[in-house]
N, C-alpha and C positions, 0 to 999 in steps of 0.2 A: 449323312453325318461323316465328318472326317474321322479318320482312324486316330487312335490315341497317340501315335508317334508323329503324326503330321501336325504342323503348326499352321494356323490360318494366317496367311499373309494379306495384310490390308495396306494399301498405299496411304501414307500419312501426307496430307496436303501441306506443303510449305507455303508461307505467305510470299507474295511476289515482292521482289526488290525494286521493281520498276518505279513505284512512287517515291521511294527513298532516293534513288538516283536522280529522278526529276527534281526533287526538292534540293538536293545538293548542287546540281547544275544551276538552278534558278538563284540560289543564295549566293553562289560565286559570281554570277552575272550581276546581281544587285550590288554586291560589295564592290565589284570592279567599276560599275557605273557610278556609284557614290563617291569612290575615291577619285575618279576622273573629273567629276563635276566640281569637287572641292579643290582639287589640284589645279585645274585649268582656270578657276575663278568664275565659273558660270554662276555659282551661288556664293556671293561674298560672305565672309565671316562677319559677325557682329550685327546681325539683324537686318542686313540688306541696305544699309546706308553707310556711306564713307564719311569719316569725320572731316570737317572743313576747318582748316586752320585760319583763324581770324587775325588780321593784322591789329596790333595794339593801337588804340586811339590815344593820341598825345593828350596828356592831362587827365585822362580818365582813370579812375581807380575802381577796384572791385568793391562793391558795396558790402560784401561779406567780411572783408578784412579790415581791421582797424588801422587807421593811418597814424603811425608813430614814426617820428623822425629819429633815426639812429645816427650816432656819430661814433667814431673810433678814436679812442684815446690811447696813444702809445705809452707802453710801460718802458721805463729806462732799462736798456739791456744789462743783464747781470752775467758776470763770469765768476764761477765758483770752482774750487778744486774739489775733486771727488776721488775717493780711494785713499789707500795708505801705502807708504813705502815706494817701491819701484813701480807699482801699478797705479800710481797717482796720475790722474788725467784732469782735464779742465772741461767744464761744461759752459758753453755760451748759450744763453737763453734770452730771447726777445719775444715780446708779445704785444698785443693790442687788446683793449677792452671795448666791447660793444656796449654803449651806454645810450640811454635816451637823451636827446638834446637838452632837455630841461635839467638834467643832472650832471652835465659835463663839467661845469665849474666846480661843483662839490667834489667830484671824483678827482679832478686835477689838483685841488687843494690837499687831498689826502694821499697824493702820490708818494711822498716819503714813507708813509706807513705801508702802502701797498708794496713798495720796493723792499722794505724791511721784512714783511711777511714772506715775500717771494724768496729773498736771500736766505732767510732762516730755514724755510722748508727745503730749499735745494741743498743747503749745506748738510742737512740731516740725512740726506739720501746716501745709500751705499752704491758702489759701482754695479753690483749685481741687480739692484732695483732698476737701474737705467737700461740694462741690457736685456731685460725681459721684453717680450713681444708686445705686451699690453701696457708697458711702462708709460708711454705718452698719453694714453687715454686716462690712466689712473692719476698721473701727474696733473693733467689738465683739470680733472674733476676736483682734486684736492686743492689746487691753487685757486680755482674759481670760487670754491666754498669759502676759503680763507679770506679772499678779497671781498666777497659779499658781506662777510661778518664785519670787516673793517669799515666798509663804506655805508653799510646799512641795507636793510631789505629793499629789494626792488630797484636798486640803482644800477647794478651791473647785470646785463642780460647774458653775456657770454664772454669767454676768454678765447682769443684766437692766437695760437702759437705761430709766430712768424719765423723764428729761428731756434733750432735745437741741435747744437753741434757738440759732439763729445770728442775731444782730442786726446 
């Protein structure tokens, strides 16, 4: 028996770090090999097949898309003064309406009303309204809605702004 002042020393077994090091080296090798195969193109992205661009066949249409003939009807260019006093400037606005071919004559007959709505809306704007970054998007949406009300539902598909110059 050991004496009371002596402590018994027993060696504590530490686990080996060898499996940890082997796992780390193998994971680095695997990651490097995976990166190289993707980077070099040995395994193509997208499931292993390259998309093939097909040349459009003349006269063929996509069966999923409805075939609607669209025409563009020009709106008479409008010049309005914007602002007050010394800050007065002029806005030149020109646009075209995307219309189904069947409604072209109806929209052309209503062009004086469309120009009136355009002129009235643009005259009501302030200079600060036009200098905003989102002004053109808002202006396009507002004018398109007003023109659709004038011509009737389903006659005008879109409003294309061709000229928007603020002097």
